DSSP file (Angstrom, degrees, kcal/mol; ACC not computed):
  #  RESIDUE AA STRUCTURE BP1 BP2  ACC     N-H-->O    O-->H-N    N-H-->O    O-->H-N    TCO  KAPPA ALPHA  PHI   PSI    X-CA   Y-CA   Z-CA
    1    1 A M              0   0    0      0, 0.0     3,-0.1     0, 0.0    41,-0.0   0.000 360.0 360.0 360.0 129.8   50.1  -38.0   70.1
    2    2 A P        -     0   0    0      0, 0.0     2,-0.1     0, 0.0     0, 0.0  -0.327 360.0 -94.3 -66.9 154.1   46.7  -39.4   71.1
    3    3 A S        -     0   0    0      1,-0.1     2,-0.3    40,-0.1    40,-0.2  -0.378  37.7-124.0 -70.7 148.4   45.8  -42.7   69.7
    4    4 A L  B     -a   43   0A   0     38,-3.1    40,-2.5    36,-0.1     2,-0.3  -0.730  24.9-170.4 -94.2 141.4   43.7  -42.8   66.5
    5    5 A K    >   -     0   0    0     -2,-0.3     3,-2.2    38,-0.2     7,-0.2  -0.817  41.3-100.3-121.4 164.5   40.3  -44.6   66.3
    6    6 A W  T 3  S+     0   0    0      1,-0.3     6,-0.1    -2,-0.3    52,-0.0   0.803 121.5  60.8 -54.7 -30.0   38.2  -45.4   63.3
    7    7 A T  T 3  S+     0   0    0      1,-0.2     2,-1.7     2,-0.1    -1,-0.3   0.579  79.6  87.0 -77.7  -8.3   36.0  -42.4   64.2
    8    8 A D    <>  +     0   0    0     -3,-2.2     4,-2.6     1,-0.2     5,-0.2  -0.389  54.4 156.9 -86.2  59.2   38.9  -40.0   63.8
    9    9 A V  H  >  +     0   0    0     -2,-1.7     4,-2.5     1,-0.2    -1,-0.2   0.890  66.0  45.4 -57.1 -50.2   38.2  -39.6   60.1
   10   10 A R  H  > S+     0   0    0     -3,-0.3     4,-2.2     1,-0.2    -1,-0.2   0.920 114.6  47.8 -63.9 -44.8   39.8  -36.2   59.5
   11   11 A E  H  > S+     0   0    0      1,-0.2     4,-2.2     2,-0.2    -1,-0.2   0.887 112.4  50.0 -64.2 -38.9   43.0  -37.1   61.4
   12   12 A I  H  X S+     0   0    0     -4,-2.6     4,-2.8     2,-0.2    -1,-0.2   0.919 109.1  52.1 -63.8 -43.6   43.3  -40.4   59.6
   13   13 A A  H  X S+     0   0    0     -4,-2.5     4,-2.2    -5,-0.2    -2,-0.2   0.904 109.6  49.1 -60.4 -42.5   42.8  -38.6   56.3
   14   14 A I  H  X S+     0   0    0     -4,-2.2     4,-1.8     2,-0.2    -1,-0.2   0.925 112.7  47.4 -62.8 -44.9   45.6  -36.2   57.1
   15   15 A A  H  X S+     0   0    0     -4,-2.2     4,-2.0     1,-0.2    -2,-0.2   0.896 110.6  51.9 -65.3 -40.2   47.9  -39.0   58.2
   16   16 A L  H  X S+     0   0    0     -4,-2.8     4,-2.8     1,-0.2    -1,-0.2   0.897 107.5  52.4 -63.6 -39.5   47.2  -41.0   55.0
   17   17 A E  H  < S+     0   0    0     -4,-2.2    -1,-0.2     1,-0.2    -2,-0.2   0.884 110.5  48.8 -63.4 -37.4   48.0  -38.0   52.8
   18   18 A E  H  < S+     0   0    0     -4,-1.8    -1,-0.2     1,-0.2    -2,-0.2   0.874 119.5  37.4 -68.2 -37.1   51.3  -37.7   54.6
   19   19 A H  H  < S+     0   0    0     -4,-2.0    -2,-0.2     1,-0.2    -1,-0.2   0.731 130.5  27.1 -89.2 -24.2   52.1  -41.4   54.2
   20   20 A H    ><  +     0   0    0     -4,-2.8     3,-1.2    -5,-0.2    -1,-0.2  -0.457  67.4 153.9-136.5  61.9   50.7  -42.0   50.7
   21   21 A P  T 3  S+     0   0    0      0, 0.0    -1,-0.1     0, 0.0    -4,-0.1   0.691  73.5  49.0 -69.3 -18.1   50.8  -38.7   48.8
   22   22 A D  T 3  S+     0   0    0      2,-0.1     2,-0.1     3,-0.0    -5,-0.1   0.396  82.0 117.2-103.7   4.0   50.9  -40.2   45.3
   23   23 A I  S <  S-     0   0    0     -3,-1.2     2,-1.2     1,-0.1     3,-0.1  -0.410  70.7-120.2 -75.4 147.5   48.0  -42.7   45.6
   24   24 A D    >   -     0   0    0      1,-0.2     3,-1.2    -2,-0.1     4,-0.1  -0.751  29.1-167.3 -84.2  97.2   45.0  -42.4   43.3
   25   25 A I  G >  S+     0   0    0     -2,-1.2     3,-1.2     1,-0.3    -1,-0.2   0.840  80.0  56.6 -59.6 -38.2   42.4  -42.0   46.1
   26   26 A L  G 3  S+     0   0    0      1,-0.3    -1,-0.3    -3,-0.1    -2,-0.1   0.741 112.1  41.5 -69.8 -22.1   39.4  -42.6   43.8
   27   27 A H  G <  S+     0   0    0     -3,-1.2     2,-0.3     2,-0.1    -1,-0.3   0.156  85.7 125.5-110.9  18.0   40.6  -45.9   42.6
   28   28 A L    <   -     0   0    0     -3,-1.2     2,-0.2    -4,-0.1    -3,-0.0  -0.602  61.1-125.3 -78.2 132.4   41.9  -47.2   46.0
   29   29 A R     >  -     0   0    0     -2,-0.3     4,-2.3     1,-0.1     3,-0.5  -0.566  13.0-130.3 -76.1 141.8   40.5  -50.5   47.1
   30   30 A F  H  > S+     0   0    0      1,-0.2     4,-2.9    -2,-0.2     5,-0.2   0.804 108.0  61.7 -63.3 -28.0   38.9  -50.5   50.5
   31   31 A T  H  > S+     0   0    0      2,-0.2     4,-1.7     1,-0.2    -1,-0.2   0.898 107.5  43.9 -64.6 -38.1   41.0  -53.5   51.5
   32   32 A D  H  > S+     0   0    0     -3,-0.5     4,-3.0     2,-0.2     5,-0.2   0.924 113.8  49.9 -69.4 -44.6   44.1  -51.4   51.0
   33   33 A L  H  X S+     0   0    0     -4,-2.3     4,-2.5     1,-0.2     5,-0.2   0.930 109.6  51.7 -58.5 -46.4   42.6  -48.5   52.8
   34   34 A W  H  X S+     0   0    0     -4,-2.9     4,-1.4     1,-0.2    -1,-0.2   0.902 113.5  44.9 -56.3 -44.5   41.6  -50.7   55.7
   35   35 A K  H  X S+     0   0    0     -4,-1.7     4,-1.2    -5,-0.2    -2,-0.2   0.920 112.1  50.9 -67.8 -45.2   45.2  -52.0   55.9
   36   36 A W  H  X S+     0   0    0     -4,-3.0     4,-0.6     1,-0.2     3,-0.3   0.878 106.1  54.8 -63.7 -38.6   46.9  -48.7   55.6
   37   37 A V  H >< S+     0   0    0     -4,-2.5     3,-1.3     1,-0.2    -1,-0.2   0.936 108.0  49.7 -60.0 -44.9   44.8  -47.1   58.3
   38   38 A Q  H 3< S+     0   0    0     -4,-1.4    -1,-0.2     1,-0.3    -2,-0.2   0.754 107.2  55.9 -66.6 -23.4   45.8  -49.8   60.7
   39   39 A E  H 3< S+     0   0    0     -4,-1.2    -1,-0.3    -3,-0.3    -2,-0.2   0.544  82.0 113.4 -84.8  -7.7   49.5  -49.3   59.8
   40   40 A L  S X< S-     0   0    0     -3,-1.3     3,-2.0    -4,-0.6     2,-0.1  -0.385  80.8-102.0 -66.3 140.4   49.4  -45.6   60.7
   41   41 A P  T 3  S+     0   0    0      0, 0.0    -1,-0.1     0, 0.0     3,-0.1  -0.415 108.6  18.9 -59.6 131.7   51.5  -44.6   63.7
   42   42 A G  T 3  S+     0   0    0      1,-0.3   -38,-3.1    -2,-0.1     2,-0.5   0.377  84.9 139.4  89.6  -5.1   49.2  -44.1   66.7
   43   43 A F  B <   +a    4   0A   0     -3,-2.0    -1,-0.3   -40,-0.2   -38,-0.2  -0.631  16.7 162.2 -77.3 123.1   46.3  -46.1   65.3
   44   44 A E        +     0   0    0    -40,-2.5     2,-0.3    -2,-0.5    -1,-0.1  -0.493  25.2 113.6-141.8  66.0   44.9  -48.2   68.1
   45   45 A D  S    S-     0   0    0    -40,-0.1   -40,-0.1    -7,-0.1     5,-0.0  -0.927  72.8 -87.3-134.3 161.6   41.4  -49.5   67.4
   46   46 A D    >   -     0   0    0     -2,-0.3     3,-2.1     1,-0.2     4,-0.3  -0.513  31.3-140.7 -67.7 124.1   39.9  -52.9   66.7
   47   47 A P  G >  S+     0   0    0      0, 0.0     3,-1.0     0, 0.0    -1,-0.2   0.792 100.8  60.0 -57.0 -27.7   40.1  -53.7   63.0
   48   48 A H  G 3  S+     0   0    0      1,-0.2    -2,-0.1     3,-0.0     0, 0.0   0.505  86.5  74.4 -82.6  -3.4   36.7  -55.2   63.1
   49   49 A R  G <  S+     0   0    0     -3,-2.1    -1,-0.2     2,-0.0     2,-0.1   0.549  80.7  93.4 -82.6  -7.2   35.1  -51.9   64.2
   50   50 A S    <   +     0   0    0     -3,-1.0     2,-0.3    -4,-0.3     3,-0.0  -0.456  51.9 173.2 -80.9 156.4   35.5  -50.6   60.7
   51   51 A N     >  -     0   0    0     -2,-0.1     4,-2.4     1,-0.1     5,-0.2  -0.931  48.6 -89.4-152.0 176.5   32.8  -50.8   58.0
   52   52 A E  H  > S+     0   0    0     -2,-0.3     4,-2.5     1,-0.2     5,-0.2   0.870 122.9  55.2 -60.9 -38.1   32.2  -49.6   54.5
   53   53 A R  H  > S+     0   0    0      2,-0.2     4,-2.1     1,-0.2    -1,-0.2   0.910 110.0  45.8 -62.1 -42.9   30.6  -46.4   55.7
   54   54 A I  H  > S+     0   0    0      2,-0.2     4,-2.4     1,-0.2    -2,-0.2   0.922 112.8  49.8 -66.9 -43.9   33.7  -45.5   57.8
   55   55 A L  H  X S+     0   0    0     -4,-2.4     4,-2.4     1,-0.2    -2,-0.2   0.890 110.6  50.7 -63.2 -38.3   36.1  -46.3   55.0
   56   56 A E  H  X S+     0   0    0     -4,-2.5     4,-2.5    -5,-0.2    -1,-0.2   0.912 109.5  50.5 -63.2 -42.6   34.0  -44.2   52.6
   57   57 A A  H  X S+     0   0    0     -4,-2.1     4,-2.4     2,-0.2    -2,-0.2   0.899 110.9  48.8 -63.4 -40.8   34.1  -41.3   55.0
   58   58 A I  H  X S+     0   0    0     -4,-2.4     4,-2.4     2,-0.2    -1,-0.2   0.923 110.8  51.0 -63.6 -43.7   37.9  -41.6   55.3
   59   59 A Q  H  X S+     0   0    0     -4,-2.4     4,-2.0     1,-0.2    -2,-0.2   0.917 112.2  45.9 -60.6 -44.8   38.2  -41.7   51.5
   60   60 A M  H  X S+     0   0    0     -4,-2.5     4,-2.1     2,-0.2    -1,-0.2   0.891 112.7  49.9 -67.6 -39.3   36.1  -38.6   51.1
   61   61 A A  H  X S+     0   0    0     -4,-2.4     4,-2.3     2,-0.2    -1,-0.2   0.877 109.0  53.3 -65.6 -36.4   38.0  -36.7   53.9
   62   62 A W  H  X S+     0   0    0     -4,-2.4     4,-1.9     2,-0.2    -2,-0.2   0.907 107.7  50.5 -64.1 -42.3   41.3  -37.7   52.2
   63   63 A L  H  X S+     0   0    0     -4,-2.0     4,-1.7     1,-0.2    -2,-0.2   0.914 109.8  51.0 -60.6 -42.8   40.1  -36.2   48.9
   64   64 A D  H  < S+     0   0    0     -4,-2.1    -2,-0.2     1,-0.2    -1,-0.2   0.899 107.9  52.7 -60.7 -41.7   39.2  -33.0   50.8
   65   65 A E  H  < S+     0   0    0     -4,-2.3    -1,-0.2     1,-0.2    -2,-0.2   0.880 108.3  50.6 -61.9 -38.4   42.6  -32.9   52.3
   66   66 A R  H  <        0   0    0     -4,-1.9    -1,-0.2     1,-0.3    -2,-0.2   0.840 360.0 360.0 -70.8 -33.3   44.2  -33.2   48.9
   67   67 A D     <        0   0    0     -4,-1.7    -1,-0.3    -5,-0.1    -2,-0.2   0.493 360.0 360.0 -70.6 360.0   42.2  -30.4   47.4
């Protein structure tokens, strides 16, 4: 499996749905999301390269995956 980076929004969303299927995505704190992304298997990016815009994009992609 190729390594995941912050810019791999769709792939991250799919992995998050697999690892946290019961979470309320709309009420998720960005601090938790930030931590969970880094805990995903294959995630290999600098934690400081993330920002609110990227976390928002991941959250919206995750919502799309669930629908």
